[in-house]
N, C-alpha and C positions, 0 to 999 in steps of 0.2 A: 590516735591509732593510725599507723601508716596503712594506706589502702590502695596505693597505686599498683597496677598490675606488675608482676615481676618482669614481664617482657618490655615494660616502659623504660628499663634501665640499660645503660651501656657501661662497659668496663674500661678503665684505664689501668695500665700496669707499667712499672719500671723494673719488673722482675725482682723486686724486693717486697713490694706491697701492691695493693689494688684499691681502686676507688670505683664507686658506681655513681653515674650521673643520670638524672631524669631527662625526659624530653623538654622540660621547662627550664633546664640549665641549673638544676640544684644538685650539688654533691651531697648524697644522703648516706654514703658509706665510705669511710677511709680509715685504714689502720696504718699507723706509722710506728716503727720503721720496717716492720715485717708483716707478711700476710696474716700472721696469727697474733700480732700485737693488739693491745687494747685500742678501741676505736677512738678517733677524734670526732668523727661525724657518724651517727648511727640512727638518724631519723627513719631509715629503712625499717627499723625494728621498734621505734617509739618516737612519736612526734617531738618529745622533749629531749631527745638524745643527740641533737646537733645536726646542722647542715650549713651549706654555703651556696646561696643562690645568686645568679646573675642573669638578668633578662629584661626585656622591655616592660615598662609600666603599663603600656596600652595593651589591649587585647591583641593576641597574636596567634598565628598558626606556626608550627615548626616542622622542619624536616631535618634529618641528620644522616651522617655517613662518616665512616672512618676515612681519613685522608688516604689516598691510594697506597696500598701495600704497607700500611702502618697501623699502629694502635693509638694514633692521635685522633680525637673526635671533633668533627665540625658540625655544629648545630646552627641552622639558619632560621631566624625568626622573621616572619612577614607581618607587618602591621599596616594600617591604613596609610600611614605617613612615610614608611620607609622599611628598609631591610637591614637586619643586623646579623652578623656572623660571630659565633662564639667558638673559639678553638681551645680545647682542653687536652692536657697531656701530663703525665708524670715524667719528670725530667730523667732521661737516661744518663746524662753526663757525657763527657768525652771518653772515647775509647779508641785505641789504635787497632784493636782486634775485634772484627765483627762477630767472631765466634764467642765473645765474652760480652755480649750485649747487656748493658746496665751495670757493668762492674764498678763504675764510678758514679752511680746514681746518687744524687744529692739529697734525696728525701724531700723533694720539692714538688708541689702541685702548681702547674703553670696554667694561666687562664688569660685569654686575650679576646677583646671584643672590637669589632670593626663595623662601622656603618658603610654599607656598599651602595645604598640608594636612599635618597630622601633624607629624612631627619628622624632620629629615634631617641627618646628619653629612656635611660637605663637605670635600673635600681639594683643594688647589691645588698644582700643581708648575710652577714657572717656571724654564725652562732656556734662556736666550738663547744663541745661537751666531752672532754677527755674521760678516759676510763669507763667506756660504755655508758656515758651520761651521768656518772656520779659527780663529776667536777664541773662547777661553774667557775671558769677562770677569771682572774683579775687582769684587766687591760692596762697597759701603760703606752702612751703615745711616743713615737719616735719620728724622725724625719721620714716623710712619705710612707708612714705606716703605723702599725701597732704591734706590741708584743703581748701575748697571752701567757700568763704563768699560772700553774696549778697542776698538780700531779707530777709524774716523772719526767716530763718534757716541757719545752717551751716552744711556742709557735710564733714565728715572725711573719706578719701579714704585710705585703706591699699593697698600699692603698693610695694610688696616685691622684688623690682628690680629697677635698674636705669631707669628713665623715664624723658621725657622733657615736660615742659608746654609751650605752645605757641598758640596764636590765640584762646584762650578760650577753649583749650582742652589739654589733657595729652595723650601722646602716649608712649608705651613701647613695646619692642620686646625681646624675649628670646627663647632658644631652650631647649627642654626636651628630655631626653632619656627614654627608657622603665623603668617604676618603679618610675620615678621622678614626682613631683607635685609642684604646686604653689597655694596658697590660697589668695583670695582677699575679701575685705569687704567694704561696704559703710554704714557709720553710720550717722543718721540724728539727730541733736540736735537743740533745739529752740535758737534763739538769746537771749543771757543773761544767758543761762544755762552753767554749766561747760563744757569745751570742752574735749572730750575724746581723748586719743592718739590712734595711729594705733593699731589694734589688732595683737597679735602674730599669727604665723602659727598654733600653737597648739590650741589657743583659737578658731580660725575659724573652725578648724577640729572638735573640741569638740562641737561647736554650731551646726554644720551640723549634727553630729551624734545624738545630743539631739533632734533636730527638726524632723529628720526622725523617730526616736524612738517614739516621742510624737504623731505624726500622726498615726503611726502603732498601738500604744496602744489605741488611740481613736477608730480606726477602729475595733480593736479586741473587744472592749467593746460594741460598738454601732451597728455594722452592722451584722444583722442576716438573711437578705433576702436570701432565697434559692429557686430560681425559674428560669424561662427562662430569658436569658440575664442578668445573675447574675452580671457579671463583669461590664456591663454598668450601671446597677442600683446602685450598691455599689459605683462605681466611681462618679455617679451623686450625690449620698448622700454626698460624700466628697466635691464635687464642691459646692453644696448648703451650706454646713457647712462653706466653705471658704468664702462665701459671707455674713456671719453674723459678725457684728461689735461686738467683744467680750465685750467691756466695758459696753454696754447697752443692748445687745440682739437684736438690730435692724438688719434688713435683707435688703441688697441692691438688686435692681432689676438686676443690671449688674455691671461689674467692670469698665466700660468706659463711655465716653460721645461722642456723635456726630458721631458714626459710622453709616452710612446712611442706610435707608430703600430703597433708590433708588440711584444708583451711579450718582453723579452730581446733585442730587435733594436737596430739603430743609428739608426733613423729618429727621432731625438730632437732637436728643434729649439727654439730660443728664439723665442717669439712675442710678446714684450713690447715690440714696436716698432710703428711706424705704417706699414703697407703701403699704398701708394696704392690698390691694388685693394680690399683689405678695407675700408679706411676709406671709399672711395667707395660701395661696396655698403651699408655701414652707414648712411651719410647718407641713402641712398635708402630703406632700411627704416624709418628714423626718420620719414620722410615719412608712413608708414602708422601706425606704432606710437606715435609721439610727435612732434608738430609740431616740425620741426627748426629752431627759432629760432637755433640755434648754427651754421647753415650759413655765415654770414659768417666766424665764427672758424675753421672748418675750411678754407675756401678761402684765408683769410688765412694760415693756417699753411702750407698747401701752397705758396702763392706765395712766401712767405719761405724756406721750407726748400729749395725746388727752385732758388732763385736761384743762378746761377753765370755766369761770363763765358766759358764754353767751349761755344760753340754746336754743336761737333761731338759733344758727349757726349749719350747718350740721357738721358731723364728717369730719375733714380734711382728704383728701384721701392719703396724703403722708407727711412724716416728714424728717427732717435731721436726720442723724444717731445718733446725740447727743440729739435728741428731738426738734430740731429747727422747727419753724412753717413757717417763711418767707423764701421761696426758690425762690425768684424773679429771673427771667430769664434774662441773658444778653449774648451778642455776643462777641467773642474774635476775633477781626479783624486781629490780627497778625498771626493767624493760617489759612492755606489754606484749611485744611480738607483732610480726606482720599480720595485719587483719585480726589481731587478738589471738594469734596462735602461740600460746604459751605452753610450757616454759621455754624461755630463751636459755640456751646452754652454751658454755664454753668448755673446751676439753671434750674428750670422747671416751666413754667407758669401754668401748670395743677394743681399746688398745691391749687389754689383758686377755682377750679371747684367743683360744687356739683355733686357727683356720688353716687347714692343711693345704689348701689350694695355692698358697703363696709360693711354695717351693717350685711348682710348675710354672707359674707366671714369670718368675724371675729367670728361670732357666730357658723358657721359651723366648723371652726378650733377648737374652744373651745369645741364643742360637740365631735369631733373626739378625741381630746386630754384630754377628761374629766377625765380619770383615771390618767393621768400624773399630771393634775392640782389638783386632790384630793380636800381637804378642802381649797378652795380659800380664799385669803385675802379679807376682807370686801370691800376694794376699788375696787378689780377686780370684785367681784360679782355685786356691784352697777354699775360699768361701763358696764358690759355685759347686765344687765337688762335695763339700759338706752339706749343701742343700739336697743333693741327690741322695746322700746317705740318710739324711733326716727323713726324706720322703719314703725311703725304703723301710726305715725303722718305725714310722708313725702311721703309715697309711691305713692300718686296720683299726685305728682309734676313731671314736666319734668326735665331732667338732661343731663349731657354730656356723660354718659354711660361708659362702660368698656374700650372702645377704646379712651376715652378722646378727643372726637371730638371737634374741635375748631370752628365748625359751630353752628347753633342754637340748643339749648337744645330740646330734644324730649322725648316722652314716650317710652323709650327703653324697649323691652321685657325683656332683661337680668336684667335690674335694678328692674323691678317689680318682676321677679322670685326670685331675691336674697332678696328682702324685705319679700317675703313669706318664704324663707329659714330662715331668721332671726327670724321670729315669730315661725316657726315650731321647730327650735332648742331650742329656749327659753322655749317653752312649755315642750319639752322633757327633759330639764335640770332644770325645775322649782324648784325641791327640792334642787338641788345643789346650785342654785342661791338664795335660801331662798325666793322664789317668787311664792309659790303655789297659793297665793291669786290673781295673775295676769293671771292665766291660761285661765279662761273663756274669758276675754277681748282679750287676744292675739289670742286665737283660733278663735274667731269670726272675727277678722280682717284678719287673715290668710285665712279664708274661703272666705271672700270678694275678696281678691287679687286673689285667685285661680280662682274664677268665671270670673274675669276681664281678666285674662290671657287666659283662654279657649275661652272666647267670642271674645276678641279683638286682641289677639296675634296670633291666628290661622287664616291663610288666605286660604280659601277653593279653591279659583281660582288658587293660586300658589301651593297648596297642601303642605304647610309647615308652621311652626311657623316662623315668619319673624322678621326683625330687630326692628321694632317699631310698636306700635298699629296702624292699618290701613295702614301699608306700604306694598308694593309688593316686597321690597328688601330683599334678603337673607342675613343672618349674621351667621357666624360659632358659635357665642355665643349661638345660639339656641340648640346646641349639649349638653349644660349643663342641659337642661330640664330633661333628664333621669339621668344624672350623679348625680344631687343633690337629686334625688328621687321624683321629682314632678309628673312624669309619668314613668311607666316602659318602658324599651327599647323595649319591645315587643308590645307596644301600636301602632296601625296602624298610628296614627298621627306622632309619633316619627319616625317610619320606613319610612314614606313618606318624612319627613323633612331630614332624612339622605340621601335618594336618591336624593332629590332636591339639597342638598349641594354637593354631589358627582358629579352631572351633571352640576350644575350651579356655583360652587365656587372653582372647582379644576382646576389645570393647566394640561398641557400635561404630566407632570411628575407624576401626581396623588397626588400632594401636595395641601393643602387647603389654600385659601385666607381667611382673616378675613371677608371681605365684598368687594364691588366694589367701589373703591375711585372715579371712574368717576361719581357716583351718586351725588357727591358734599356734602355728609353728613358730612365730616370731616372738611371742610373749609380750606383745605391745597391743594396747587397745586401738580401735579405730581402723580406718581403711587408708588407701593411698591411690595416687593416680597411676596411669600407665607409664611404663618405663621406656624412655627413648632408646637407651642402649639396647634393650631387648628387641625393640622394633627394628632397629638397624641390624641386629643379629639375624632376625628373620629374613630381611632382604638379602643379607650376605649368603645365607644357606640356600635360599631359593635360587640365587644366581649360580651358586656352585652346583646345584642340582639340575641346572638347565632350564629352570622355570623363569626365564628372563622377563617376560611380560609381567608376571606377578611380582618379581623382584623390583622392577622399576616402579610399579604401582605402590608397593609398600614404601620404598625409599621416598618417592615424591610425596606421599602422604605424611611421612615423618618430617621431611624438611619444610613442608608447608607451615609448620609451627615455628620455624626460625623467625626471630623478631626482625625489625627493620634494619638492624646493624649486624645481622648474621649470628646472633647468639642464642644458645639453648640452655635452659635449666635442665633439671634431672628428669622431671615427669610432666605429664599433661593431664589436666583435670578432665575426666571422661564426660562430665556433665556440661562443662562450659568451653572446653578447648583451650583454657588458659594454661600457661606454664606454671609449674609448681616445683618446689624444692630449691636447693642451693644453686647459685648462679654466678657466672656461667659454669657449667658442670663439665669437667674434663671427660668423663665417661661418655656423655652425649656426643661430644665432638669427635672422640675416638671412634665411636660407632659410625658416625657419618663418614669419616675418612675411610675406614676399612670397608664399609659396605659399597661406597662409590668405587673403590679400587677393585673389589671383587666383581662388581657388575662390569667394569671396564675389561677385566681379564676374561670374563665369561663371554662377553660380546666379541672380543678379538678371537677367541677360540672358536666361537660359533661361526 
């Protein structure tokens, strides 16, 4: 059973797939060739599901960091006899266009070890287990490496040293003196494609240099945020960019599946897909953290993925990163789960839910990025106008809401709010959408929704905007009322809602829950941690309301849970302070970026 803290991992990305690496230098999660492909290594979820470790044989302490302005990871091991540096990256390949980072990614994991002081004996253990641990591959030796066959792909390992294959793994040991190094690589090819040979030492070194330089060039061109917490904001921008599937522009919600919201619980979901909501928020955060030149790609993806000829259907809330619609959920019984948190799931049953908020999130992102979008393609204009029409047609219906509850649909406040946003933004973009003739109709419906929210979403007895119409339950999503501009943060109803959430939805650490699961609204047993996005929302609204000292305190509290390489999962365990949930989580980094920007803007105004 995997038991390492979630925060002990760092992510690598080539903008096609992702790997997680531990402090000890073990790759415990890797999906090739896409974020949502079957894993090659998955000991993150079960000890027998594969890993690839490189590190000193002697007792060592380690520190790690991303190479400056990149997503290449440097881990430094200190032993009694010497110091060893391990450099890890997923190969981005060559590209003449920094706006298409990773377009020629080779689906290769690059690893290099160098002794910088003294003398260090190093051991590597390579134990691939394709298809989420189902396959124990067969090894064949080639010059300077091994080929693993089994399942739908083949894996070519560059092993620049004598090694032995036995019991489904390869082990090797070697000693490095100061100044000496060894380079390793793992290449993935599809069954039936030509099989590559092992890479040379020079080829691996050149690929690492190219990958680091490509990330740094992208950062130099895209990242201009200059304000409080600059390093965290810019790094979050790189993390968010790392979660974009380069071939289509789709954005995954997180790099993993089934890291739990409660240790030992069943709230374990697959987040390696493109949620309309999460992706829209991500594009808006990139407007702050990294100029979103890829906005056209994202809206092109959404326009194509959402296309269908059944106008009676709601906009699907999520898609596969290749545009797939059917994301049916299944359980992997061979995996025990992180710290025994089963079941492990792939796919996500929420794909079939109606969630009315997605119309507003997409149109809000389009509005914020309207200058990047410029003169939109006709298909994109028609798509966005159709979203406004759908919001106008469906806003009175119950749905499953932003938190994808698996209980009964309700009239969620947030869903109504985002239908209002959809129409408000469509009106403000009417000329760009070539839809000036729709303004009166859209404006009238937006006014009707506004009245309904103010009459039925506000609970005078609770003194807050609540989770759903007529409900007494609090929900942190009500913090979006001022964020989207429905009411100013200075409005007494907003201030009262903020105070109600601080006192009624915060834990002893001052972090914010989404809602109270014990109310039964979500139809799933068990509890969960506090939600980092909601905590950042609180900081955002406090700043907008002029409560700057409180905003800074809430923000600092939230970012104190960032791990040593600047990454955040979805939630925080109230009892222990540990990170919980899928990792790294786009939502959390989105919240960090937007809250920092809001505090910056408020301080400048002040």
